[in-house]
N, C-alpha and C positions, 0 to 999 in steps of 0.2 A: 312468357317469363321476361322479367325486366333485367336485361343484361347489364345495366349500369350498376346494379347491386353487386355484381360479381366482378366488376372492373376495379382494380386498385384505385384508391382515391387520387393518388398522384397522377394517374393517367387521365383523369377527368378534369384536371385543373387547367386553366388557361396558361399560355406562355407568359413568363415574367422576365424582367431584367434583373431582378434580385435572385435569391437562392431558395430552392425548394429541397427539403431533405426528408426522406421517408424514415419512419421509426426513430425519430430523434429522442434521445434521453432527456427527460425533464428533471430527473433527480440531480443531474449535473449542473442545472441552471437555477435551482432553488436553494434558499438558505438552509432549509431543513435537510436537504440532500436525500429526499425520499420521493417515491412516486413512480408510476409507470410511464411508458413512452407516449409521445404524440404520434398519431397516424402520419402526419406531415407537419414539418415546421417551415414557415415562410418568413424570410428576412427580406423585406422589400428594399429596392434600391433607393427609393425616395417616395414622397407623398403621391406623386402621379402614378407610380408603379403600383402602389397600394390601392389607389382609387380604381385603376383599370382592372386590377385583380378582383376587387369586390363587385365591380359591374359585371364581369364576365363569368365568374365562377357559378356552378350549379347552385340553385337556391337551397337545395336540401342538404348541402354540406355545411356543417356548423363551423363557426369561427370563434376562437378564443384568443384573447390578447394577454400576453404576460410581459412584464418588464424584467427586472433583475431577480424576481422571485423572493423578495425580502419579506413579504407579508402574505405568502401564498402556500397552501398545502395542496399538492396534487395527489389524488388517491392512487392506490397501488395498481388499479386496473388501467391507468393512463387516460388519455384524452382522445376521443374520436374527432374526426374532422381535421381542420387545419389550425395550428397554433401560430399566431402572428407575433413575432418578436422584433421590436424596433431597435435596430442597431446603430452603428456609427453615423449614417446619414441623418439621423434624427437627434443628434446630440449637440448641435450647434448652440452656442450661447453668445449673445451680442448685446451691447449697451447702446441705448439711444436716449440721450438726455437722462431723465430720471426713470426711464423704462428699461427693464431687462427682458429680452426676448429669448425664449429657450425652447428647444425641441423637446418632444415628449419623452425621448429616450435619454435626455440629459439626467445625470444623477443629481438629486436634490442638493447634496453637499457641494457639488461643483458649481451649482447656480449660486449658492450662498457665498462661495469663495470668489466667484467672478464679481458679485456685487461688492464684496468687501474690497477687492483690489481696485474697483472703480470709485471707492469712497461713497457707496450707496448703502444706506441702512434700511432695516425693516425685514430683511430676509434671513437674518441670522438663525431663526428657528429651524430653517430648512437643514442646517448643518447637523441637527439632531434627529433627522428623519432618514432612515435607510430607504433606498428605493429611487424611483425615477419620477420625473415631473408628470408623466402620464398617469401613473398610479396615484400620485398625490392629488391630481385633479379628480380622478374617479372616486376617491373616498373623502375628499376635502380634508386631507391629512393635516395634522397639527401637532404642536409640541410647545412646551414652555410658554403657554399663554397666548399663542397665535395659531391661526390656521390659514389655509390657502385662500379662503374667502376674504380675509383681511387685506390681502396684497394683490389679488388677481384683478386684472383689467378685462381681459378677454382670452378666449381660447379658440383653437381651430380643431374641428373633428370631422371625420369622414363617416357617413352612415353606411348601412349594410348594402346600399345600392350604388355606392361609389360617389355620392354627392358630398361636396365639401361645404361645411357650415362654419361661419364666423359667429361665435357666441359671445355676447356680452355677459359679464359676471352675473347680472341680475336675471339672466335667462336660464341659468344653470341649476337653480333650486338647491344651492349649497346650504346644507345644515350640518349639524354635528355628525361627522364621519359619513356623510351621505351626499350624493349628487343625483339630480333628477334626469340627467341625460341618459337616453336608452342604453342598456348594457351592450348592445351590438354596435354602437358608435365607437370609433377609435380616435382618441385624441392624438394630434400630431404636433401641436405647438401651443405655447402660452405666452402671454405678455403680462409682466408684473410691474407694479409701481413701487418705487422706493424713494428715499429722501437723502439728501447729502449729509454726510457726517464725517468725522475724523476716522481715517483708516485704522489707526491704532486702537481707537475706542471700539470700533466694530470688531476688530480682531480679538480684543479683550473679551467682549461678550461671547464671541464664538468659542473662545477657549474655555470660558466658564461653562458653556453648554456641553462641550466635549468632556470636561472633567466630571460634571454632574452625571452625564450618561455613563461614563466608564465606571463611576463609583456605584451606580445604582442598578445597572443592567448587565446581563450576561453577554456582553458584546463579543466575546471570543468563543462562544459556544455555537453549536449548530441550532440556531433558534429562528424565530420568524417574526420578531417584533411583538407588539402588544397583541395578546390573544383575544381579549374581549374589550368592547367599548365600555367606557365608564358609565355606570348607571346613576345618573344625576339624582341627588347631589353627592352621592358617595363615589369613591374611586374603586375600580375593579379589584385592584390588589388588596384593598382593605377587606372587602367582603369575602374574597377568596381565602385570605389569611384567617379571618374570623371563623370560616367554615372548616378550618383544619386541613387545608389543602397544600400548604407550603411543603415542598419536597415530595408530594404524592407521585407515585411511579406506577405506570402500567407498561409492561413489556420493556422496551428500550426508551420509553418516553417519560419525562419527568417535569413536574412543575418546578421552576427554578427556586432553589432555596434563597437566592439573592433577591429576586424580584418575582413575586408569585403571580404576575400577569404575563409571564413569559413561559412558554414550553420549550424544552430542550430535547434534542435527539442525543441520547447518551453515546451513540455510536452504532447501535444495531436496531434502532427503531424502524418500524414500518409506518406508513401513513396511517394505517388503521390504529396502531398504538397511539399516535398523536391525537387523532380525532376522538378515539374512545376516551382518552384522558381528558380532553376538553369537555366532552359530554358528561363525564363523571363529575368534573368540577361544577358544571352548570347544575347538575342534579343536587349535589351537596349544598351549593349556595342557595338554591331554591328551597331546600328542606330547612336550612338554618335561618335564612332571613326573609324568605318569600320573594327574593329578587330574581328576575329572569335575566341572566347575562346574555348579551347579544354578541355573537362572534364578530370580531373585527378582522381576524384572519380570513382571507378568501379561500374557501374550500371548493375544489373543482374536480371533475373527472368521475371515473367509475370505480366502485369497489370491486375487488376481485370476485368474479363469479356473478356479478350483477351488472345491470346496465342502467344505473340510476345516476343522473347528473345532479350534483349537489346544489342545494340552495341554502341560504342562511336560515337558521332556526332560532 
């Protein structure tokens, strides 16, 4: 008999300087506010603590990384293994000439604000993207005509064996909402290039982005950002609307009447409600226009009563 299978995961993990927490709620740290717990949550003290943990942990224990949960749907059965959440030690932002250095845990909006306060332009679009720099790197996030690829110089990531890699932007395979870096690598920092401009003019552009976002998106709802990637050359909301899905509701989940590429937790939704709603939208769009929408929201974890870890469909 393999006794390791019957030993709690937390007792099989290496000692760390950060914090390990068993049975951590994930619904409390995602914007949808749904989903089951993590077996263990790890908040590393710094990059060295994270690297050492990855080097020493048992290979069979899976690792999942989450940021602020703004574009994430955790299924109702929760997550097996260890969830890594990069906290305050990974939120530093500093200015070096025309470069902005940011930890992977820094909020996108805070990076945009730091650039503006330094009189550096080009990162205003980040003020319209909810989430962290790590998540933005992972999906080559973008908004208002720009994306991470346009401004990134290099990034640092730690692989599943604890090796630290310095990655130039042309090594990362960044395309529309996609990054080629292996899923089990964890981004820890990034360096962006900007250009000098008038602070007031940068602030004006950021204000315009904020006003446009508030006017067009359900920013005060329990939502999760754009649900589907835009199917070039059309926009996701257009094909969803054309298929009659605006306001479509399943259980406690609804397609936003304000912007129909956003799903909303009306207050009592389960993760299954939200995922089923998204899948129904994909089915209706496919039947109406022949377009296969690709999930932009990251769906992870197990369905209740199942042990299936989700992949994009």
